[in-house]
C-alpha positions in Angstrom: 87.5 130.8 96.6 88.9 130.5 93.1 90.0 126.9 93.1 89.1 124.2 90.5 87.6 120.9 91.6 86.8 117.8 89.5 83.2 116.7 89.6 80.2 115.4 87.7 77.5 117.5 86.1 74.3 116.4 84.4 73.2 119.6 82.8 71.2 120.9 85.8 71.7 124.6 86.7 70.7 126.8 89.6 70.3 130.5 88.8 72.6 129.8 85.8 75.3 128.1 87.8 76.3 124.4 87.6 75.0 121.9 90.1 77.9 119.5 90.5 78.4 116.3 92.4 81.8 115.3 93.8 83.5 112.1 94.9 84.5 111.7 98.6 88.1 112.5 97.8 87.2 115.7 95.9 84.7 116.7 98.6 87.5 116.4 101.1 89.6 118.9 99.0 86.6 121.3 98.9 86.3 120.9 102.7 89.9 121.9 103.3 89.7 124.8 100.8 86.5 126.1 102.3 87.6 125.8 105.9 90.9 127.5 105.2 89.4 130.4 103.2 89.8 134.0 104.3 87.1 134.8 106.8 84.1 136.7 105.4 80.5 137.5 106.2 78.3 134.4 105.7 81.3 132.1 105.7 80.5 128.5 105.9 82.5 125.5 107.3 82.3 121.9 106.1 82.8 118.9 108.3 82.6 115.1 107.7 81.3 112.7 110.2 80.3 109.0 109.4 80.2 109.6 105.7 78.0 112.7 105.8 79.2 116.2 105.3 77.8 119.0 107.4 77.8 122.5 105.9 77.3 125.2 108.6 77.2 129.0 108.3 79.5 130.3 111.1 76.8 132.9 111.9 74.4 130.1 112.7 71.9 131.2 110.0 72.2 128.1 107.8 73.1 124.4 108.0 72.8 121.5 105.7 73.5 117.7 105.9 75.0 116.5 102.6 74.4 112.8 102.2 76.1 110.8 99.4 73.9 109.9 96.5 74.2 106.9 94.3 74.5 108.3 90.7 75.1 106.4 87.4 78.1 107.9 85.5 79.9 106.8 82.4 82.2 104.8 84.7 79.3 103.0 86.5 77.5 103.8 89.7 79.3 106.1 92.1 78.5 107.6 95.5 78.7 111.4 95.0 78.1 114.4 97.2 76.2 117.5 95.9 78.5 120.0 97.8 77.0 123.5 97.4 75.0 122.2 94.4 72.1 124.6 94.8 73.8 127.4 96.8 77.3 128.0 95.5 78.3 129.6 92.2 79.9 126.7 90.4 81.2 127.1 86.8 81.4 124.0 84.5 84.7 124.1 82.6 82.8 122.5 79.7 81.1 125.9 79.3 84.4 127.4 78.3 84.6 125.1 75.4 80.9 125.6 74.4 80.9 129.3 74.8 78.9 129.6 78.0 76.0 128.0 79.9 73.0 127.2 77.7 
């Protein structure tokens, strides 16, 4: 998936990749993109029920409940979702301006 999503990062990385948090609205966009992606080995689907996202590997090898977390941002406290925060390879666009992840 080579789409861009707007989220929040706080300098944390996992194996050199960003660990972002997303608003509900942006998480819904990720859900649509992920669920409409070309089928592949290890593919995951994302569903939302009662304000909680459920990430499930279609092979049945992995599942994760993604609860919203209250996080303080520059705009005040927000409920954000760490979609794929420690399992997807997210790139922080700010790294393009800084010359890469530090």
